[in-house]
C-alpha atoms as a printed R data frame, in Angstrom:
    type eleno elety resid chain resno       x       y       z
1   ATOM     1    CA   MET     A     1  19.752  -3.397  10.989
2   ATOM     2    CA   THR     A     2  21.666  -6.415  12.169
3   ATOM     3    CA   LYS     A     3  22.823  -8.988   9.674
4   ATOM     4    CA   ASN     A     4  20.311 -11.853   9.227
5   ATOM     5    CA   LYS     A     5  17.629 -10.021  11.228
6   ATOM     6    CA   ILE     A     6  14.127 -10.300   9.764
7   ATOM     7    CA   THR     A     7  13.016  -7.162   7.953
8   ATOM     8    CA   PHE     A     8   9.481  -6.336   6.848
9   ATOM     9    CA   ALA     A     9   9.255  -3.759   4.034
10  ATOM    10    CA   ILE     A    10   5.621  -2.620   4.071
11  ATOM    11    CA   ASP     A    11   3.808  -0.392   1.592
12  ATOM    12    CA   CYS     A    12   1.567   2.327   3.004
13  ATOM    13    CA   ASP     A    13  -1.410   2.859   0.685
14  ATOM    14    CA   GLU     A    14  -3.966   0.042   0.691
15  ATOM    15    CA   VAL     A    15  -1.838  -1.903   3.179
16  ATOM    16    CA   LEU     A    16  -1.980   0.593   6.075
17  ATOM    17    CA   ARG     A    17  -4.003   3.517   4.758
18  ATOM    18    CA   ALA     A    18  -7.421   3.230   3.035
19  ATOM    19    CA   LEU     A    19  -6.480   5.648   0.271
20  ATOM    20    CA   LEU     A    20  -8.612   4.070  -2.447
21  ATOM    21    CA   SER     A    21 -11.871   4.239  -0.471
22  ATOM    22    CA   ASN     A    22 -11.191   7.921   0.113
23  ATOM    23    CA   MET     A    23 -10.431   8.434  -3.592
24  ATOM    24    CA   VAL     A    24 -13.746   6.825  -4.530
25  ATOM    25    CA   SER     A    25 -15.579   8.998  -2.001
26  ATOM    26    CA   LEU     A    26 -13.940  12.242  -3.244
27  ATOM    27    CA   TYR     A    27 -14.642  11.289  -6.843
28  ATOM    28    CA   ASN     A    28 -18.305  10.404  -6.214
29  ATOM    29    CA   LYS     A    29 -18.855  13.653  -4.332
30  ATOM    30    CA   GLU     A    30 -17.278  15.801  -7.049
31  ATOM    31    CA   PHE     A    31 -18.704  14.008 -10.082
32  ATOM    32    CA   LYS     A    32 -22.075  12.900  -8.621
33  ATOM    33    CA   ASP     A    33 -21.209   9.294  -9.399
34  ATOM    34    CA   ASN     A    34 -21.744   6.053  -7.488
35  ATOM    35    CA   LEU     A    35 -18.518   4.100  -7.978
36  ATOM    36    CA   THR     A    36 -17.668   1.560  -5.296
37  ATOM    37    CA   TYR     A    37 -14.317   0.319  -4.011
38  ATOM    38    CA   ASP     A    38 -14.886  -2.991  -5.817
39  ATOM    39    CA   ASP     A    39 -15.348  -1.166  -9.144
40  ATOM    40    CA   ILE     A    40 -11.678  -0.153  -9.142
41  ATOM    41    CA   THR     A    41 -10.029  -2.953 -11.093
42  ATOM    42    CA   ASP     A    42  -6.994  -0.902 -12.135
43  ATOM    43    CA   PHE     A    43  -4.926   1.202  -9.714
44  ATOM    44    CA   VAL     A    44  -3.845   3.490 -12.584
45  ATOM    45    CA   VAL     A    45  -6.158   6.380 -11.714
46  ATOM    46    CA   ASP     A    46  -6.622   7.644 -15.282
47  ATOM    47    CA   ASN     A    47  -8.003   4.212 -16.231
48  ATOM    48    CA   SER     A    48 -10.293   3.832 -13.226
49  ATOM    49    CA   PHE     A    49 -11.525   7.435 -13.070
50  ATOM    50    CA   PRO     A    50 -11.732   8.530 -16.752
51  ATOM    51    CA   ARG     A    51 -14.277  11.314 -16.163
52  ATOM    52    CA   ILE     A    52 -11.649  13.375 -14.348
53  ATOM    53    CA   LYS     A    53  -9.668  13.985 -17.541
54  ATOM    54    CA   SER     A    54 -12.688  14.451 -19.792
55  ATOM    55    CA   GLU     A    55 -14.471  16.853 -17.428
56  ATOM    56    CA   THR     A    56 -11.620  18.807 -15.830
57  ATOM    57    CA   GLY     A    57  -8.730  18.512 -18.283
58  ATOM    58    CA   MET     A    58  -6.528  17.349 -15.390
59  ATOM    59    CA   THR     A    59  -5.073  13.866 -15.224
60  ATOM    60    CA   GLY     A    60  -6.444  11.668 -12.468
61  ATOM    61    CA   SER     A    61  -3.034  11.830 -10.841
62  ATOM    62    CA   GLN     A    62  -3.067  15.661 -10.799
63  ATOM    63    CA   TRP     A    63  -6.656  15.816  -9.547
64  ATOM    64    CA   PHE     A    64  -6.110  13.374  -6.699
65  ATOM    65    CA   PHE     A    65  -2.466  13.812  -5.699
66  ATOM    66    CA   GLN     A    66  -2.127  17.573  -6.183
67  ATOM    67    CA   LYS     A    67  -5.558  19.175  -5.963
68  ATOM    68    CA   HIS     A    68  -6.805  16.858  -3.184
69  ATOM    69    CA   SER     A    69  -3.490  15.769  -1.666
70  ATOM    70    CA   THR     A    70  -4.143  16.631   1.983
71  ATOM    71    CA   GLU     A    71  -7.661  15.194   1.865
72  ATOM    72    CA   LEU     A    72  -6.182  11.950   0.553
73  ATOM    73    CA   PHE     A    73  -2.889  11.518   2.329
74  ATOM    74    CA   LEU     A    74  -3.743  12.976   5.718
75  ATOM    75    CA   GLU     A    75  -7.463  12.330   6.054
76  ATOM    76    CA   SER     A    76  -7.805   8.743   4.772
77  ATOM    77    CA   GLU     A    77  -8.853   6.160   7.344
78  ATOM    78    CA   ALA     A    78  -6.484   3.539   8.683
79  ATOM    79    CA   LEU     A    79  -7.232  -0.007   7.583
80  ATOM    80    CA   PRO     A    80  -8.446  -2.276  10.419
81  ATOM    81    CA   LYS     A    81  -5.954  -3.350  13.086
82  ATOM    82    CA   ILE     A    82  -2.857  -2.004  11.359
83  ATOM    83    CA   LYS     A    83  -1.323  -0.648  14.558
84  ATOM    84    CA   GLU     A    84  -1.716  -4.085  16.135
85  ATOM    85    CA   ALA     A    85  -0.199  -5.670  13.013
86  ATOM    86    CA   ILE     A    86   2.839  -3.361  13.057
87  ATOM    87    CA   ASP     A    87   3.350  -3.967  16.785
88  ATOM    88    CA   ILE     A    88   3.205  -7.755  16.279
89  ATOM    89    CA   LEU     A    89   5.683  -7.656  13.383
90  ATOM    90    CA   LYS     A    90   8.085  -5.471  15.396
91  ATOM    91    CA   GLU     A    91   8.337  -8.332  17.900
92  ATOM    92    CA   TYR     A    92   9.914 -10.436  15.114
93  ATOM    93    CA   GLY     A    93  12.055  -7.933  13.228
94  ATOM    94    CA   ASP     A    94  12.443  -4.435  11.830
95  ATOM    95    CA   VAL     A    95   9.415  -2.828  10.188
96  ATOM    96    CA   ILE     A    96  10.230  -0.368   7.415
97  ATOM    97    CA   ILE     A    97   7.412   1.552   5.735
98  ATOM    98    CA   VAL     A    98   8.280   1.833   2.041
99  ATOM    99    CA   THR     A    99   6.107   4.111  -0.030
100 ATOM   100    CA   TYR     A   100   6.323   6.267  -3.114
101 ATOM   101    CA   GLN     A   101   4.811   9.728  -2.757
102 ATOM   102    CA   LYS     A   102   5.121  12.146  -5.655
103 ATOM   103    CA   SER     A   103   5.694  15.417  -3.830
104 ATOM   104    CA   TYR     A   104   7.196  16.788  -0.643
105 ATOM   105    CA   LYS     A   105   3.648  17.711   0.481
106 ATOM   106    CA   ASN     A   106   2.482  14.099  -0.031
107 ATOM   107    CA   LYS     A   107   5.496  12.877   1.965
108 ATOM   108    CA   LYS     A   108   4.814  15.344   4.790
109 ATOM   109    CA   ASP     A   109   1.122  14.344   4.905
110 ATOM   110    CA   THR     A   110   2.101  10.660   4.978
111 ATOM   111    CA   LEU     A   111   4.481  11.208   7.913
112 ATOM   112    CA   GLU     A   112   1.756  13.138   9.766
113 ATOM   113    CA   TRP     A   113  -0.752  10.390   8.962
114 ATOM   114    CA   LEU     A   114   1.527   7.722  10.465
115 ATOM   115    CA   GLU     A   115   1.963   9.840  13.597
116 ATOM   116    CA   LYS     A   116  -1.781  10.543  13.823
117 ATOM   117    CA   HIS     A   117  -2.491   6.786  13.801
118 ATOM   118    CA   ASP     A   118   0.351   6.010  16.217
119 ATOM   119    CA   ILE     A   119   2.170   3.867  13.641
120 ATOM   120    CA   ILE     A   120   5.779   3.702  14.776
121 ATOM   121    CA   PRO     A   121   7.941   1.707  12.353
122 ATOM   122    CA   ASN     A   122  11.670   1.152  12.733
123 ATOM   123    CA   GLY     A   123  12.112   3.345   9.666
124 ATOM   124    CA   ILE     A   124  10.407   4.887   6.650
125 ATOM   125    CA   CYS     A   125  11.667   5.062   3.102
126 ATOM   126    CA   PHE     A   126  10.184   7.074   0.220
127 ATOM   127    CA   LEU     A   127  11.209   5.062  -2.802
128 ATOM   128    CA   LYS     A   128   9.758   4.539  -6.279
129 ATOM   129    CA   ASP     A   129  11.976   1.600  -7.278
130 ATOM   130    CA   LYS     A   130  11.246  -0.947  -4.583
131 ATOM   131    CA   THR     A   131  13.577  -3.497  -6.221
132 ATOM   132    CA   LEU     A   132  16.422  -1.618  -4.497
133 ATOM   133    CA   LEU     A   133  15.295  -3.225  -1.239
134 ATOM   134    CA   HIS     A   134  16.399  -6.639   0.030
135 ATOM   135    CA   PRO     A   135  14.039  -7.346   2.953
136 ATOM   136    CA   THR     A   136  12.986 -10.699   4.298
137 ATOM   137    CA   TYR     A   137   9.314  -9.906   3.585
138 ATOM   138    CA   PHE     A   138   7.980  -7.386   1.085
139 ATOM   139    CA   VAL     A   139   4.290  -6.476   1.630
140 ATOM   140    CA   ASP     A   140   2.382  -4.569  -1.069
141 ATOM   141    CA   ASP     A   141  -1.003  -4.446  -2.808
142 ATOM   142    CA   ASN     A   142   0.150  -3.675  -6.365
143 ATOM   143    CA   ASP     A   143   1.401  -6.590  -8.427
144 ATOM   144    CA   TRP     A   144   3.785  -4.395 -10.476
145 ATOM   145    CA   ASN     A   145   5.873  -3.737  -7.356
146 ATOM   146    CA   PHE     A   146   6.748  -7.438  -7.193
147 ATOM   147    CA   GLU     A   147   8.399  -7.458 -10.621
148 ATOM   148    CA   GLY     A   148  12.125  -7.793  -9.947
149 ATOM   149    CA   CYS     A   149  11.424  -7.780  -6.188
150 ATOM   150    CA   ASN     A   150  14.493  -8.819  -4.176
151 ATOM   151    CA   ALA     A   151  12.733  -9.906  -0.992
152 ATOM   152    CA   LYS     A   152  13.017 -13.459   0.218
153 ATOM   153    CA   TYR     A   153   9.219 -13.635   0.492
154 ATOM   154    CA   GLY     A   154   6.505 -11.544  -1.111
155 ATOM   155    CA   VAL     A   155   3.131 -10.828   0.493
156 ATOM   156    CA   ILE     A   156   0.347  -9.363  -1.626
157 ATOM   157    CA   ILE     A   157  -2.585  -7.819   0.259
158 ATOM   158    CA   ASP     A   158  -6.023  -8.340  -1.305
159 ATOM   159    CA   ALA     A   159  -7.531  -5.515  -3.358
160 ATOM   160    CA   PRO     A   160 -10.107  -5.520  -6.175
161 ATOM   161    CA   TYR     A   161  -7.414  -4.691  -8.750
162 ATOM   162    CA   ASN     A   162  -5.218  -7.677  -7.833
163 ATOM   163    CA   LYS     A   163  -7.770 -10.440  -7.215
164 ATOM   164    CA   ASN     A   164  -7.052 -12.177 -10.552
165 ATOM   165    CA   ILE     A   165  -3.268 -12.075 -10.189
166 ATOM   166    CA   SER     A   166  -1.673 -15.533 -10.213
167 ATOM   167    CA   LEU     A   167   0.793 -15.926  -7.337
168 ATOM   168    CA   GLU     A   168   2.842 -18.373  -9.412
169 ATOM   169    CA   GLU     A   169   3.144 -15.893 -12.317
170 ATOM   170    CA   LEU     A   170   4.017 -13.138  -9.846
171 ATOM   171    CA   LYS     A   171   6.724 -15.316  -8.307
172 ATOM   172    CA   VAL     A   172   8.253 -15.886 -11.757
173 ATOM   173    CA   LYS     A   173   8.451 -12.103 -12.318
174 ATOM   174    CA   SER     A   174  10.117 -11.592  -8.928
175 ATOM   175    CA   ASN     A   175  13.244 -12.898  -7.233
176 ATOM   176    CA   CYS     A   176  11.186 -14.130  -4.266
177 ATOM   177    CA   GLU     A   177  11.320 -17.731  -3.057
178 ATOM   178    CA   LYS     A   178   7.589 -17.583  -2.407
179 ATOM   179    CA   ILE     A   179   4.698 -15.125  -2.739
180 ATOM   180    CA   MET     A   180   1.699 -15.339  -0.426
181 ATOM   181    CA   ARG     A   181  -1.678 -13.611  -0.391
182 ATOM   182    CA   TYR     A   182  -3.469 -12.289   2.710
183 ATOM   183    CA   PRO     A   183  -6.703 -10.321   3.170
184 ATOM   184    CA   SER     A   184  -4.912  -7.769   5.374
185 ATOM   185    CA   LEU     A   185  -1.629  -6.903   7.058
186 ATOM   186    CA   TYR     A   186  -3.167  -8.000  10.336
187 ATOM   187    CA   ASP     A   187  -3.908 -11.481   8.941
188 ATOM   188    CA   PHE     A   188  -0.296 -11.730   7.784
189 ATOM   189    CA   ALA     A   189   1.022 -10.593  11.192
190 ATOM   190    CA   ILE     A   190  -1.167 -13.110  13.011
191 ATOM   191    CA   ASN     A   191   0.108 -15.861  10.726
192 ATOM   192    CA   ILE     A   192   3.745 -14.862  11.394
193 ATOM   193    CA   SER     A   193   3.158 -14.853  15.133
194 ATOM   194    CA   GLY     A   194   1.110 -18.045  15.280
195 ATOM   195    CA   LYS     A   195  -1.375 -16.235  17.535
196 ATOM   196    CA   GLN     A   196  -5.091 -16.935  17.411
197 ATOM   197    CA   GLN     A   197  -7.375 -14.166  16.124
């Protein structure tokens, strides 16, 4: 990357990939429940899906990310217009997909998922501690990833578990000059480009 070039560090799950909707669907099918996407007010799976532990003895993380890993990471739908969003952002700088996947299998499925949906970033980074990055824009859906964030600007993508997060409080916890909220990556890309929807 060239010095002073704009960089977009973009999370994968719930920014590009509709992982949570797929999680809800898998859970409802297995446990004969009727949870909705909007019911998930905490992205910590053991908190949002407590029946998994009580009925299987597995943690929510084990049940989803090990037992159902391929169904989740490879078969989840793409969120609307993400290819268009990535292509727009690549006109303005480097797009780096930054995601934390627990296992090699999850990483492999994520790479295949990106290829399947024709998402071609400038790079991909599997990283748990996203504060190691220093991009121009950091785009994520989970508020905890903004704590200590070293991006110039933060962009939080709407999700039911972050709707009550104060952008001002989030900015204080980060090193960002400003944190913005958008309904989707596409909305953010359109705003960056100044194009009409």
